C-alpha positions in Angstrom: -47.2 -104.7 -105.4 -49.3 -107.5 -103.9 -50.7 -107.9 -100.4 -48.3 -108.9 -97.6 -48.4 -112.4 -96.3 -50.0 -112.9 -92.9 -48.2 -115.6 -90.7 -50.1 -117.3 -87.9 -47.0 -117.0 -85.6 -47.2 -113.2 -86.1 -50.7 -113.3 -84.5 -49.1 -114.3 -81.2 -46.7 -111.5 -81.2 -49.3 -108.9 -82.4 -46.5 -106.6 -83.5 -47.1 -103.2 -85.1 -45.8 -104.7 -88.4 -48.5 -107.4 -88.2 -51.1 -104.8 -87.5 -50.0 -102.8 -90.6 -50.2 -105.9 -92.8 -53.6 -106.8 -91.4 -54.8 -103.3 -92.1 -53.8 -103.7 -95.8 -55.9 -106.8 -96.1 -58.8 -105.0 -94.4 -58.6 -102.1 -96.9 -58.5 -104.5 -99.8 -61.6 -106.4 -98.6 -63.5 -103.1 -98.1 -62.6 -102.0 -101.6 -63.7 -105.4 -103.0 -67.0 -105.1 -101.1 -67.7 -101.6 -102.6 -66.8 -102.8 -106.1 -69.2 -105.8 -105.9 -72.0 -103.5 -104.7 -71.4 -101.2 -107.8 -71.1 -104.2 -110.0 -74.4 -105.6 -108.8 -76.0 -102.2 -109.3 -74.7 -101.9 -112.9 -75.7 -105.5 -113.6 -79.3 -104.8 -112.5 -79.2 -101.8 -114.8 -77.9 -103.9 -117.7 -80.6 -106.5 -117.1 -83.2 -103.8 -117.0 -82.0 -102.3 -120.2 -82.0 -105.7 -121.9 -85.6 -106.2 -120.7 -86.6 -102.8 -122.1 -84.8 -103.5 -125.4 -86.5 -106.9 -125.6 -89.9 -105.3 -125.1 -89.1 -102.6 -127.7 -88.0 -105.2 -130.3 -91.1 -107.3 -129.6 -93.2 -104.3 -130.2 -91.3 -103.5 -133.4 -91.7 -107.1 -134.5 -95.4 -107.0 -133.8 -95.8 -103.8 -135.9 -94.0 -105.6 -138.8 -96.3 -108.6 -138.4 -99.5 -106.5 -138.4 -98.6 -104.2 -141.4 -100.0 -105.3 -144.7 -98.5 -104.1 -148.0 -101.0 -102.7 -150.5 -99.7 -102.4 -154.1 -101.3 -100.5 -156.9 -103.5 -102.7 -159.2 -105.6 -105.8 -158.7 -102.7 -108.3 -159.1 -99.1 -108.4 -157.9 -95.9 -109.7 -159.4 -93.7 -112.3 -157.7 -91.4 -109.5 -156.6 -94.2 -107.6 -155.0 -95.6 -110.7 -153.3 -92.1 -111.5 -151.8 -91.6 -107.9 -150.7 -95.0 -107.8 -149.1 -94.3 -111.0 -147.3 -90.8 -109.8 -146.2 -92.2 -107.9 -143.1 -93.6 -111.1 -141.7 -90.3 -113.0 -142.4 -88.3 -110.2 -140.7 -90.8 -110.3 -137.8 -90.2 -114.0 -137.4 -86.5 -113.6 -137.4 -86.7 -110.9 -134.7 -88.9 -113.1 -132.6 -86.4 -116.0 -132.9 -83.6 -113.6 -131.7 -85.7 -112.4 -128.8 -86.4 -115.9 -127.6 -82.7 -116.3 -127.0 -82.5 -112.9 -125.4 -85.3 -113.7 -123.1 -83.5 -116.9 -121.9 -80.4 -114.7 -121.3 -82.4 -112.3 -119.2 -84.1 -115.0 -117.2 -80.8 -116.6 -116.3 -78.9 -113.4 -115.7 -80.2 -113.0 -112.1 -79.3 -116.5 -111.1 -76.0 -116.6 -113.0 -74.7 -113.1 -112.1 -76.5 -111.2 -109.4 -77.3 -113.9 -106.9 -73.7 -115.4 -106.8 -72.1 -112.0 -106.4 -74.5 -111.0 -103.6 -73.9 -114.3 -101.9 -70.1 -113.9 -102.0 -70.3 -110.4 -100.7 -72.6 -111.3 -97.8 -71.3 -114.7 -96.8 -67.5 -114.3 -97.4 -66.7 -110.7 -97.0 -69.5 -110.4 -94.4 -67.9 -113.3 -92.4 -64.5 -111.5 -92.5 -66.1 -108.4 -91.1 -67.7 -110.4 -88.3 -64.2 -111.9 -87.6 -62.7 -108.5 -87.4 -65.4 -107.4 -84.9 -64.6 -110.5 -82.7 -60.9 -109.9 -83.0 -61.2 -106.2 -82.0 -63.4 -107.2 -79.0 -61.0 -109.9 -77.8 -58.0 -107.6 -78.3 -59.5 -104.9 -76.2 -60.6 -107.3 -73.5 -57.2 -109.1 -73.4 -55.1 -105.9 -73.1 -57.5 -104.5 -70.5 -57.2 -107.6 -68.4 -53.4 -107.8 -69.0 -53.1 -104.2 -67.7 -55.1 -105.0 -64.6 -53.1 -108.1 -64.0 -49.8 -106.3 -64.3 -50.9 -103.7 -61.8 -51.5 -106.3 -59.0 -49.3 -105.9 -56.0 -46.9 -108.7 -55.2 -48.0 -108.5 -51.5 -51.3 -110.1 -52.5 -52.1 -113.5 -51.3 -50.7 -116.4 -53.3 -54.1 -117.7 -54.0 -55.3 -114.4 -55.5 -52.2 -114.2 -57.6 -52.7 -117.7 -59.0 -56.3 -116.9 -59.7 -55.2 -113.8 -61.6 -52.7 -115.8 -63.6 -55.3 -118.3 -64.6 -57.6 -115.5 -65.7 -55.0 -113.8 -67.9 -54.0 -117.1 -69.5 -57.7 -117.7 -70.4 -58.0 -114.2 -71.9 -54.8 -114.6 -73.8 -56.0 -117.9 -75.3 -59.3 -116.3 -76.4 -57.3 -113.4 -78.0 -55.0 -115.8 -79.8 -58.0 -117.9 -81.1 -59.8 -114.8 -82.3 -56.6 -113.5 -84.0 -55.9 -116.8 -85.7 -59.4 -117.2 -86.9 -59.4 -113.7 -88.3 -56.2 -114.1 -90.1 -57.4 -117.5 -91.6 -60.7 -115.9 -92.7 -59.0 -112.9 -94.4 -56.7 -115.3 -96.3 -59.7 -117.5 -97.2 -61.7 -114.6 -98.7 -58.7 -113.3 -100.6 -58.2 -116.7 -102.2 -61.9 -117.4 -102.8 -62.5 -114.2 -104.6 -60.3 -115.4 -107.4 -62.9 -117.9 -108.5 -66.2 -117.2 -106.7 -66.0 -113.6 -107.8 -65.0 -114.2 -111.4 -67.1 -117.4 -112.2 -70.4 -115.5 -112.2 -69.0 -112.9 -114.6 -67.8 -115.7 -116.9 -71.2 -117.5 -116.8 -72.9 -114.3 -117.7 -70.6 -113.6 -120.6 -71.1 -117.2 -121.8 -74.8 -116.5 -121.9 -74.1 -113.4 -124.0 -71.9 -115.5 -126.3 -74.7 -118.0 -126.7 -77.1 -115.2 -127.6 -74.7 -113.8 -130.2 -74.0 -117.3 -131.6 -77.7 -117.9 -132.0 -77.9 -114.6 -133.8 -75.1 -115.7 -136.1 -76.8 -119.0 -136.8 -80.1 -117.3 -137.6 -78.3 -114.8 -139.9 -76.6 -117.7 -141.7 -80.0 -119.4 -142.2 -81.5 -116.1 -143.3 -78.8 -115.4 -145.9 -80.5 -117.2 -148.9 -83.8 -115.4 -148.2 -82.0 -112.1 -147.9 -80.3 -112.6 -151.2 -83.6 -113.4 -152.9 -85.2 -110.4 -151.2 -82.4 -108.1 -152.5 -83.0 -109.5 -156.0 -86.7 -108.7 -155.6 -86.0 -105.2 -154.4 -83.7 -104.5 -157.2 -86.3 -105.7 -159.7 -88.9 -103.5 -158.0 -86.5 -100.5 -158.2 -85.9 -101.1 -161.9 -89.6 -101.4 -162.5 -90.2 -98.2 -160.6 -87.6 -96.3 -162.6 -89.1 -97.5 -165.8 -92.7 -96.8 -164.7 -91.7 -93.4 -163.3 -90.4 -92.2 -166.7 -93.6 -93.4 -168.4 -95.8 -91.7 -165.8 -93.9 -88.5 -166.0 -94.3 -88.5 -169.8 -98.0 -89.2 -169.4 -98.3 -86.4 -166.8 -96.6 -83.9 -169.3 -99.0 -85.0 -172.1 -102.0 -84.6 -169.9 -100.8 -81.2 -168.7 -100.3 -80.0 -172.3 -103.5 -81.6 -173.6 -106.9 -80.0 -173.8 -108.4 -80.2 -170.3 -111.9 -80.7 -171.7 -111.1 -83.8 -173.6 -112.8 -87.1 -172.6 -110.8 -88.8 -169.9 -110.3 -92.6 -170.2 -112.5 -94.6 -167.9 -115.2 -97.2 -167.6 -118.0 -94.7 -168.5 -118.8 -93.3 -171.9 -118.7 -89.8 -170.3 -118.3 -88.6 -166.7 -117.7 -85.4 -164.9 -119.3 -82.5 -163.0 -122.5 -80.9 -164.2 -124.7 -78.3 -162.7 -128.4 -79.4 -162.5 -131.2 -76.8 -162.5 -133.7 -77.4 -159.7 -136.9 -75.4 -159.7 -138.1 -73.8 -156.5 -141.3 -71.9 -155.7 -139.4 -68.5 -155.8 -137.1 -69.4 -158.7 -134.5 -72.0 -159.4 -131.1 -73.1 -158.1 -128.2 -74.8 -159.7 -126.6 -77.7 -157.8 -123.4 -79.4 -158.6 -123.6 -83.1 -159.3 -121.0 -85.7 -160.4 -122.6 -87.4 -163.4 -121.8 -90.6 -165.3 -123.3 -91.9 -168.6 -123.0 -95.4 -170.0 -124.0 -95.4 -173.7 -124.8 -99.0 -174.1 -127.5 -99.1 -171.5 -128.2 -95.4 -171.7 -127.8 -95.2 -168.0 -127.3 -91.7 -166.5 -126.4 -91.4 -162.9 -126.2 -88.1 -160.9 -124.6 -87.8 -157.4 -125.2 -84.7 -155.4 -121.8 -83.7 -154.0 -123.1 -80.7 -152.0 -125.6 -82.7 -149.8 -124.5 -84.0 -146.5 -125.7 -87.5 -147.3 -124.5 -88.4 -150.7 -127.3 -89.9 -152.8 -127.3 -91.3 -156.3 -130.1 -90.9 -158.8 -130.2 -93.3 -161.7 -132.1 -92.6 -164.9 -132.5 -94.1 -168.4 -131.9 -91.5 -171.1 -134.5 -90.8 -173.8 -133.1 -87.8 -175.6 -130.6 -85.1 -175.4 -130.8 -81.6 -177.0 -128.5 -78.7 -176.9 -130.0 -75.6 -175.3 -130.1 -72.4 -177.3 -128.3 -69.5 -175.8 -131.2 -67.1 -176.2 -133.6 -69.4 -174.3 -131.7 -69.3 -171.0 -129.4 -66.9 -169.2 -126.8 -69.6 -168.5 -124.0 -70.7 -170.9 -123.1 -74.2 -171.9 -126.6 -75.7 -171.1 -128.3 -78.7 -172.7 -131.6 -80.5 -171.9 -132.2 -84.3 -171.4 -135.3 -86.3 -171.1 -135.3 -89.5 -168.9 -137.8 -92.3 -168.5 -138.2 -91.8 -164.8 -139.2 -88.1 -164.8 -141.7 -86.0 -166.6 -140.5 -83.0 -168.4 -136.9 -82.0 -169.2 -133.8 -81.8 -167.0 -131.6 -78.8 -167.7 -127.8 -79.4 -167.2 -124.9 -76.9 -167.4 -121.5 -78.1 -168.6 -118.2 -76.6 -167.5 -117.3 -75.2 -170.9 -118.4 -75.3 -174.5 -116.0 -78.1 -175.4 -117.2 -80.0 -172.3 -120.8 -79.6 -173.5 -119.9 -80.9 -176.9 -118.4 -84.1 -175.3 -121.6 -84.7 -173.4 -123.7 -84.2 -176.5 -121.5 -86.6 -178.4 -121.7 -89.2 -175.7 -125.5 -88.9 -175.4 -126.2 -88.8 -179.2 -127.2 -85.2 -179.1 -127.0 -82.8 -182.0 -123.2 -83.2 -182.3 -122.5 -86.7 -183.7 -119.8 -89.2 -182.4 -116.8 -89.5 -184.7 -116.2 -93.1 -185.4 -112.7 -94.4 -185.9 -111.7 -95.8 -189.3 -111.6 -99.6 -189.4 -108.8 -101.6 -191.1 -110.1 -103.9 -193.8 -108.8 -107.5 -194.2 -107.6 -106.6 -197.8 -105.6 -103.6 -196.5 -104.0 -105.8 -193.8 -103.1 -108.5 -196.3 -101.5 -105.9 -198.6 -99.6 -104.6 -195.6 -98.4 -108.1 -194.6 -96.9 -108.5 -198.0 -95.0 -105.3 -197.5 -93.8 -106.6 -194.2 -92.4 -109.7 -195.9 -90.3 -107.6 -198.1 -89.0 -105.5 -195.2 -87.7 -108.6 -193.4 -85.0 -108.9 -196.2 -82.2 -106.5 -195.6 -81.6 -106.0 -199.3 -85.2 -104.7 -199.8 -85.5 -102.9 -196.4 -84.7 -99.5 -197.9 -87.7 -99.8 -200.2 -90.2 -99.9 -197.3 -92.8 -97.2 -197.3 -94.1 -95.6 -194.1 -97.8 -96.5 -193.6 -100.4 -93.8 -193.2 -101.3 -92.8 -189.7 -104.7 -94.4 -189.9 -103.2 -97.8 -190.8 -100.7 -97.5 -188.0 -103.3 -96.6 -185.4 -105.5 -99.6 -186.3 -102.9 -102.3 -187.0 -104.0 -104.5 -184.0 -106.3 -107.4 -185.1 -107.3 -108.6 -181.7 -109.4 -107.2 -178.9 -107.3 -105.4 -176.2 -108.7 -107.8 -173.6 -106.0 -110.3 -174.8 -103.5 -108.0 -173.0 -105.2 -108.4 -169.6 -105.9 -112.1 -170.1 -102.2 -112.6 -170.8 -101.2 -110.6 -167.7 -103.6 -112.6 -165.6 -102.2 -115.9 -166.7 -98.8 -114.6 -165.6 -99.8 -113.3 -162.2 -102.6 -115.5 -160.9 -100.7 -118.7 -160.6 -97.4 -119.5 -158.8 -96.7 -122.4 -161.1 -94.1 -121.3 -163.7 -95.1 -124.1 -166.1 -98.7 -123.1 -166.0 -97.7 -119.5 -166.8 -95.6 -120.6 -169.8 -98.4 -122.9 -171.1 -101.0 -120.2 -170.7 -98.9 -117.7 -172.6 -98.3 -120.3 -175.3 -102.0 -121.0 -175.7 -102.7 -117.3 -176.2 -99.9 -116.6 -178.6 -100.9 -119.5 -180.8 -103.7 -117.3 -182.2 -101.2 -114.7 -183.6 -100.9 -114.3 -187.4 -97.9 -115.9 -189.0 -96.2 -112.6 -189.9 -96.3 -111.5 -186.3 -94.9 -114.8 -185.2 -92.0 -114.5 -187.6 -91.2 -111.0 -186.6 -91.4 -111.9 -182.9 -89.1 -114.9 -183.3 -86.4 -112.7 -184.8 -86.7 -110.2 -181.9 -86.7 -112.7 -179.1 -83.9 -114.7 -180.6 -81.8 -111.4 -180.7 -82.8 -110.6 -177.0 -81.8 -114.1 -176.0 -78.3 -113.6 -177.5 -78.1 -110.2 -175.7 -78.9 -111.9 -172.4 -76.1 -114.5 -172.8 -73.6 -111.6 -172.7 -75.1 -110.0 -169.5 -71.7 -110.1 -167.7 -70.3 -107.6 -170.2 -73.4 -105.6 -171.3 -75.3 -105.8 -167.9 -78.5 -106.7 -169.9 -79.8 -109.6 -167.8 -83.2 -111.2 -168.6 -84.8 -109.0 -165.9 -83.2 -105.9 -167.3 -84.4 -106.8 -170.8 -87.9 -107.2 -169.5 -87.7 -103.7 -167.9 -86.5 -102.2 -171.2 -88.8 -104.1 -173.7 -91.9 -104.8 -171.6 -93.2 -101.2 -171.7 -92.2 -100.8 -175.4 -93.9 -104.0 -176.7 -97.0 -104.1 -174.5 -98.1 -100.5 -174.2 -101.7 -100.2 -173.1 -104.3 -98.8 -175.4 -105.2 -96.1 -172.9 -102.4 -94.1 -171.3 -103.4 -93.9 -167.7 -101.6 -94.2 -164.4 -103.4 -97.6 -163.8 -102.0 -98.7 -167.2 -98.5 -97.6 -166.2 -98.8 -99.6 -163.0 -99.2 -102.7 -165.2 -95.8 -102.3 -166.7 -94.4 -104.6 -164.1 -96.5 -107.4 -165.4 -95.5 -106.7 -169.0 -91.9 -107.0 -167.9 -92.6 -110.5 -166.4 -94.2 -111.6 -169.7 -91.1 -110.6 -171.7 -88.9 -112.4 -169.2 -90.9 -115.6 -169.6 -90.6 -115.3 -173.3 -86.8 -114.9 -173.3 -86.1 -117.5 -170.6 -88.2 -120.2 -172.3 -87.2 -119.5 -175.9 -85.3 -122.8 -176.4 -87.4 -124.9 -174.0 -88.9 -127.0 -176.8 -88.3 -125.4 -180.2 -88.5 -122.0 -181.9 -92.2 -122.4 -182.6 -92.9 -122.9 -178.9 -92.2 -119.3 -178.0 -93.1 -117.7 -181.3 -96.7 -118.2 -180.1 -96.6 -115.1 -177.9 -99.1 -112.3 -177.8 -96.8 -109.3 -177.7 -97.0 -107.7 -181.2 -100.8 -107.7 -181.2 -101.2 -105.8 -177.9 -101.4 -102.3 -179.3 -97.7 -101.9 -180.1 -96.2 -98.5 -180.2 -93.7 -99.7 -182.8 -92.3 -96.4 -183.7 -90.9 -96.0 -180.2 -89.5 -99.5 -180.3 -87.9 -99.0 -183.7 -86.2 -95.8 -182.6 -85.0 -97.6 -179.5 -83.4 -100.3 -181.6 -81.7 -97.9 -184.0 -80.4 -95.7 -181.2 -79.5 -98.6 -178.9 -75.9 -98.8 -177.6 -75.9 -102.5 -177.1 -72.6 -104.2 -177.9 -73.5 -105.9 -181.2 -70.0 -107.1 -181.8 -70.5 -109.7 -179.1 -73.2 -111.4 -181.2 -72.4 -113.8 -184.0 -75.9 -114.4 -185.3 -77.3 -110.8 -185.4 -75.3 -107.8 -186.7 -76.0 -104.2 -186.3 -77.2 -103.9 -189.9 -79.6 -106.7 -189.3 -81.0 -104.9 -186.3 -81.5 -101.7 -188.3 -83.4 -103.7 -190.9 -85.5 -105.3 -188.1 -86.2 -101.8 -186.8 -87.4 -100.6 -190.2 -89.5 -103.7 -190.6 -91.1 -103.1 -187.2 -92.3 -99.7 -188.5 -94.6 -101.7 -190.8 -95.9 -104.2 -188.3 
């Protein structure tokens, strides 16, 4: 039910029905006035919340911008570089969104709050002023009319005419106030249709512009997001692969002898207790010691002193201390150039003392590994040639452990050189050429075996839609197998991600020029744990029926041949 119509003619009659209809309009104006007040209050709260949100997002964006990823190792893969850079990219995206939000907040007061407040004060306020004037003239008119009607007819004619003139004037003022009030009420009721709604529409249009800008930014961000998701998936795959290797290493270290020499840059290192002579006896102080055999440099660091100080000496001799000559166990004496007399040290156990004596050329000699002669390797290469033929694969003999452990002909530094050439440059062509140059030094037998393997992996990758073995996944599987480090340490495990990249480069560029281009690749020579790889091939559940050039029998022969390489 809408508001009743107010006719100007009814203002002259001033009937009770007119007053009731006028009252309905007054109630509606008061309700509108209260609603606008609440709306302005809620609008200010909304703008304040938007400002607080903008400040919080900017602070969040600044935190992303300032954070710097630190990855394990001296070099990073492309995936790690992109992931580390992602925080800055996300920060820039948030800043772009906040620029549009700041424009929305700056315009919100002019677009929404000010027009609503102006409509409430100027239009509804003017109607209220008209009501006050109407009520005043009404009271004055009816008061004057009552006095006029109470005049006696016996009054002089001049007084009666003057009274008639006065009542006519008051009546005209009442009619004018009534007409103006009716006109103003109708004007406000009509104006609120657009002057009340237009600010709301303008504010919503600002919101739509903000959301549209966000949509456009999201559309522009989509390619980077997809690339980042690919990098994250590769990082996850590398993590799962590395985690398994690290867990195996942890179990081996846990089950191994705790007194064995740990891998590191020093010939020997660890804690020793050093005897220090005092006027009233002697004390034993714990030091962390390192020894480098090449330069005979022995360094002691006192870990119990407040200010850590290193003492560096050059070793002259090392002698095991007899048990009956001292009341301490596991002791040995050393002589250094910088001090007169001997320095007595105490190891943590008998086996630990033996390791220190071996490192320092004490009484217990160093056991040297058996070297592989060129004649033995030549004989072994001829055996490998026979194993490549499936008809003679069953005749292959397992090599002795000594031959297996010393099959690598090249220094292990080639591994790190190869990894550096993969990670230090952003130019993909440079990476491939660098790997090509290194692999060119491989023996022919290794090249032939490598060509068979990579050709097979290339065929596997062409069926990635059915077997899920993409080039990246093949890198995750075969990188750790083919390029296992000489020393099994956590740092070596962290380099698995670079090994994966090297295998990816090999597979992706197999047919770039010719087969000889990628045969020159230094994988087989990098201290291969071929037994693990051969087992993986034999037990692999790859779908060999998809491949026309390599059959399952050929892969088994390849696995048996790998046992001899």
